[in-house]
PAZAPA-4460 file (N, C-alpha, C; in steps of 0.05 Angstrom, whole numbers, plus 32768, in hexadecimal, padded with zeros to 4 digits):
% residues 116
    n_x    n_y    n_z   ca_x   ca_y   ca_z    c_x    c_y    c_z   seq   type   mol
   7F34   8106   7F8F   7F33   80FB   7FA2   7F34   80DB   7F95     1      M     A
   7F31   80D1   7F7F   7F40   80B7   7F7A   7F58   80B7   7F78     2      I     A
   7F69   80C8   7F6E   7F8A   80CA   7F6E   7F93   80C6   7F88     3      I     A
   7F85   80D9   7F9F   7F99   80D7   7FBF   7F8F   80BA   7FC1     4      L     A
   7F79   80AF   7FB8   7F78   8090   7FC6   7F8C   8082   7FB6     5      I     A
   7F99   8085   7F94   7FA0   807D   7F88   7FC4   8072   7F95     6      W     A
   7FC7   8093   7F99   7FE1   8097   7FB0   7FE7   807E   7FCD     7      I     A
   7FD3   8080   7FDB   7FD2   8074   7FF1   7FD2   8059   7FEC     8      I     A
   7FBF   804F   7FDA   7FCA   802D   7FD5   7FE2   8028   7FC4     9      A     A
   7FED   803B   7FB3   800E   803D   7FB2   801B   8035   7FC3    10      A     A
   801D   804C   7FE3   8026   8056   7FF4   8027   802E   8000    11      Y     A
   800D   8024   8005   800B   800E   8012   8015   7FF4   8006    12      G     A
   800F   7FFA   7FEC   8017   7FDE   7FD9   803F   7FDB   7FE3    13      M     A
   8045   7FFF   7FDF   8065   7FFF   7FE0   8072   7FE7   8000    14      T     A
   8059   7FFF   800E   806D   7FED   802C   8069   7FD9   8028    15      N     A
   8054   7FC8   8028   8053   7FA9   8024   8069   7FA3   801C    16      I     A
   8071   7FA7   8007   8082   7F96   7FF1   80A0   7FA0   8000    17      L     A
   80AE   7FAF   800E   80BE   7FB7   8010   80C3   7FBA   8029    18      V     A
   80AB   7FB7   8044   80AD   7FB2   805E   809C   7F99   806A    19      Y     A
   808D   7F93   8059   806F   7F85   805E   8083   7F6B   806D    20      G     A
   807A   7F5C   8086   8085   7F40   808F   807E   7F2C   8081    21      S     A
   8069   7F30   8068   8053   7F1F   8069   806E   7F10   8043    22      I     A
   8076   7F22   8041   808B   7F1E   802E   80AB   7F1B   8036    23      F     A
   80B2   7F1A   8050   80D0   7F13   8052   80D9   7EFC   8044    24      N     A
   80CB   7EDD   8044   80D4   7ECD   803D   80D7   7ED0   8019    25      G     A
   80D2   7EDF   800F   80D6   7EE7   7FEF   80E4   7EF4   7FF3    26      L     A
   80E8   7F11   8001   80FC   7F1B   7FFD   811C   7F0F   8003    27      R     A
   811A   7F05   8016   8139   7EF1   8022   813A   7EE2   8007    28      N     A
   8125   7EE4   8004   8132   7EC2   7FE1   813E   7ED7   7FCB    29      W     A
   8132   7EEA   7FC9   813C   7F06   7FB5   8157   7F0E   7FBD    30      I     A
   814D   7F12   7FD5   8173   7F1B   7FD5   8187   7F0A   7FDD    31      H     A
   8182   7EE9   7FD8   8191   7EDB   7FD6   819D   7ED3   7FB6    32      K     A
   8183   7EDD   7FAC   8184   7ED7   7F9A   8197   7EEA   7F80    33      W     A
   8191   7F07   7F8B   81A0   7F1D   7F77   81B7   7F16   7F86    34      G     A
   81C4   7F0A   7F9D   81E2   7F0D   7FA4   81F6   7EF4   7F9E    35      N     A
   81DF   7EDA   7F96   81F1   7EC0   7F8A   81F6   7EC2   7F75    36      S     A
   820E   7EC0   7F68   8215   7ECC   7F4C   8211   7EA8   7F42    37      E     A
   8208   7E9C   7F52   8200   7E86   7F48   81E4   7E77   7F3B    38      W     A
   81CE   7E82   7F44   81B3   7E88   7F35   81B1   7E91   7F1A    39      Y     A
   819C   7E7F   7F10   819F   7E8F   7EF2   8191   7EAA   7EF0    40      A     A
   8195   7EB8   7EE3   818B   7ED3   7ED9   8196   7EEC   7EF7    41      F     A
   81B3   7EE0   7F05   81BA   7EEA   7F13   81BB   7F0C   7F0A    42      H     A
   81AD   7F19   7F02   81A7   7F36   7EF3   8193   7F3E   7EF8    43      G     A
   817F   7F2F   7EF3   816A   7F37   7F01   8157   7F2F   7F1D    44      L     A
   816C   7F1D   7F2D   816D   7F22   7F42   8178   7F36   7F51    45      G     A
   8190   7F33   7F46   819A   7F60   7F5B   8187   7F6D   7F5C    46      K     A
   817C   7F72   7F37   8164   7F88   7F37   8153   7F89   7F44    47      F     A
   814C   7F76   7F4B   8134   7F6A   7F50   8131   7F6C   7F7B    48      L     A
   814F   7F63   7F7F   815E   7F67   7F9E   815E   7F88   7F9A    49      S     A
   8168   7F97   7F8D   816C   7FB4   7F9C   8156   7FBC   7F9C    50      G     A
   813D   7FB8   7F86   8126   7FCC   7F8B   8112   7FCA   7F99    51      L     A
   8118   7FAA   7FA1   8100   7FB1   7FBB   8115   7FB2   7FD8    52      I     A
   812C   7FBD   7FD3   8134   7FC9   7FF1   8133   7FE8   7FF2    53      S     A
   8126   7FF3   7FDE   8125   800B   7FDF   810B   801C   7FD5    54      C     A
   80FD   8023   7FE4   80E1   802D   7FEC   80DE   803F   7FCC    55      V     A
   80EE   8052   7FC1   80EB   8068   7FB3   80EB   8053   7F97    56      L     A
   80FD   803A   7F90   80FC   8035   7F7B   80E2   8022   7F7B    57      C     A
   80D9   8019   7F8E   80C5   8008   7F92   80A3   8014   7F84    58      T     A
   80AD   801B   7F92   808E   803A   7F8F   808A   803B   7F71    59      S     A
   80A8   8040   7F61   80A3   803F   7F41   809A   8030   7F31    60      T     A
   809F   801B   7F3B   8098   8007   7F2B   8077   8000   7F35    61      W     A
   8075   8002   7F4F   805A   7FFF   7F5B   8049   8013   7F4B    62      V     A
   8048   802E   7F45   803C   8046   7F2F   803F   8036   7F11    63      G     A
   8053   8028   7F0B   804F   801C   7EF3   8039   8007   7EEA    64      F     A
   8039   7FF9   7F02   8027   7FE8   7F05   8016   7FEE   7F0B    65      F     A
   800C   8005   7F1B   7FE8   8003   7F22   7FE8   8012   7F06    66      M     A
   7FEF   8028   7EF8   7FE9   803C   7EE5   7FDB   8024   7ECB    67      S     A
   7FEA   8011   7ECB   7FEA   7FFF   7EB6   7FC7   7FE3   7EC7    68      L     A
   7FCB   7FE2   7ED9   7FAF   7FD5   7EDE   7F9F   7FDE   7EE5    69      T     A
   7F9F   7FEA   7EF7   7F85   7FFE   7F07   7F7E   801F   7EF9    70      L     A
   7F88   8034   7F02   7F8A   8049   7EFB   7FA1   8057   7EEC    71      F     A
   7F97   806D   7EDE   7FB4   8080   7ECD   7FAA   809B   7ED0    72      A     A
   7FAB   809E   7EE7   7FAF   80C2   7EF9   7FB2   80D1   7EE1    73      P     A
   7FD2   80D5   7EDB   7FD0   80E7   7EBB   7FBB   80E5   7EA7    74      W     A
   7FC3   80C3   7EAA   7FAE   80C7   7E86   7F8F   80D2   7E95    75      H     A
   7F83   80CA   7EAC   7F67   80CB   7EAA   7F63   80F2   7EAF    76      E     A
   7F75   80F1   7EB9   7F74   8114   7ED4   7F78   8127   7EB1    77      T     A
   7F8B   812B   7EA4   7F8D   813D   7E96   7F9D   812E   7E71    78      I     A
   7F92   8112   7E6D   7F8C   8109   7E5A   7FA9   8108   7E4B    79      G     A
   7FBC   8101   7E59   7FD5   80F8   7E53   7FDB   80DE   7E40    80      L     A
   7FDF   80DE   7E2A   7FDF   80BF   7E1F   7FEC   80AD   7E31    81      N     A
   7FDC   8094   7E36   7FE3   8082   7E3F   7FF9   8078   7E4E    82      K     A
   8008   8070   7E2C   8021   8065   7E3C   8037   8084   7E40    83      Y     A
   8036   8099   7E3C   8047   80A3   7E49   8039   80AD   7E69    84      I     A
   8021   80A5   7E6C   8016   80A7   7E89   802A   8094   7E9E    85      S     A
   8028   8081   7E8B   802E   806A   7EA3   8048   8077   7EAC    86      I     A
   8060   807D   7EA2   806F   8089   7EA6   8076   8099   7EB8    87      F     A
   8061   80B1   7EB9   8059   80C5   7ECC   8049   80BD   7EE3    88      F     A
   8044   80A2   7EE3   8032   809A   7F01   803E   8092   7F0E    89      D     A
   8056   8080   7EF9   8072   8076   7F0B   807D   8090   7F1E    90      G     A
   8081   80A5   7F12   8090   80BA   7F22   807E   80C6   7F31    91      M     A
   805D   80C7   7F32   8050   80D0   7F43   804C   80BC   7F5A    92      L     A
   804E   80A6   7F56   804B   8096   7F6A   806C   809B   7F78    93      S     A
   807B   8099   7F6C   8098   8095   7F79   8098   80B1   7F93    94      A     A
   808F   80C9   7F81   8096   80DF   7F9A   807D   80E0   7FA9    95      G     A
   8068   80D9   7FA5   8050   80D8   7FB7   805E   80C3   7FD1    96      A     A
   8064   80AB   7FC6   8069   8097   7FE0   8081   8097   7FEE    97      V     A
   8099   80A6   7FDC   80B2   80B3   7FEB   809E   80CB   8006    98      W     A
   809B   80DE   7FFF   8094   80ED   800B   8084   80E8   8029    99      A     A
   8070   80D7   8029   805D   80C7   8036   8076   80C0   8044   100      I     A
   8086   80AD   8040   809C   8099   8047   80A8   80B3   8060   101      N     A
   80B2   80BF   8051   80CB   80D2   805B   80B7   80E3   8075   102      S     A
   8095   80E6   8071   808E   80FA   8086   8092   80DA   80A3   103      I     A
   807F   80C8   8099   8086   80B0   80AE   809C   80AA   80BF   104      I     A
   80B8   80A9   80A9   80C9   80A8   80B2   80DB   80BC   80CA   105      E     A
   80D0   80E6   80C4   80D1   80F1   80D6   80C7   80E7   80F3   106      W     A
   80B0   80E3   80ED   8097   80E2   8109   80A8   80C7   8119   107      F     A
   80AF   80B7   8109   80BC   8096   8120   80D3   80A4   8120   108      E     A
   80E9   80B3   811F   8101   80B9   8128   80F4   80CD   813C   109      E     A
   80E8   80DF   8139   80E4   80F5   8151   80D1   80F4   8159   110      N     A
   80C9   80D2   816B   80B9   80DD   8179   80B9   80DA   8198   111      R     A
   80B0   80DC   81A5   80BA   80DF   81C4   80C5   80CB   81C9   112      P     A
   80D4   80CA   81E0   80D8   80B5   81ED   80C8   80B7   8207   113      N     A
   80C9   80A5   8214   80AC   80A2   8222   80C0   808E   8241   114      N     A
   80DD   8094   823D   80ED   8080   8252   80FD   8099   825C   115      N     A
   80F5   809C   8276   80F9   80AD   8284   810C   80B0   82A5   116      N     A
***
């Protein structure tokens, strides 16, 4: 049960970071930073710009973060080494969030049109 809650939290955090209106200003600034060669640390800006544009990429890093700070599902359930489990927790988060996001996008694309 706790793993399901962890996956839903990862989906929520990813969704907020990629699509949430609260981060529009920050996302726009990061995209500007990544696209301009005049800013310092241009490579980091380009990496972050690509990261926050991609649900799969962001969810992987969200999984790493949640594993380090909250709960490490692979470590707690099967006793995997803590440092190795961080990697697999990122993969768990990426796969689960991608699956949930794909299902939701399918329903958004195939909802009935009421304009008759």
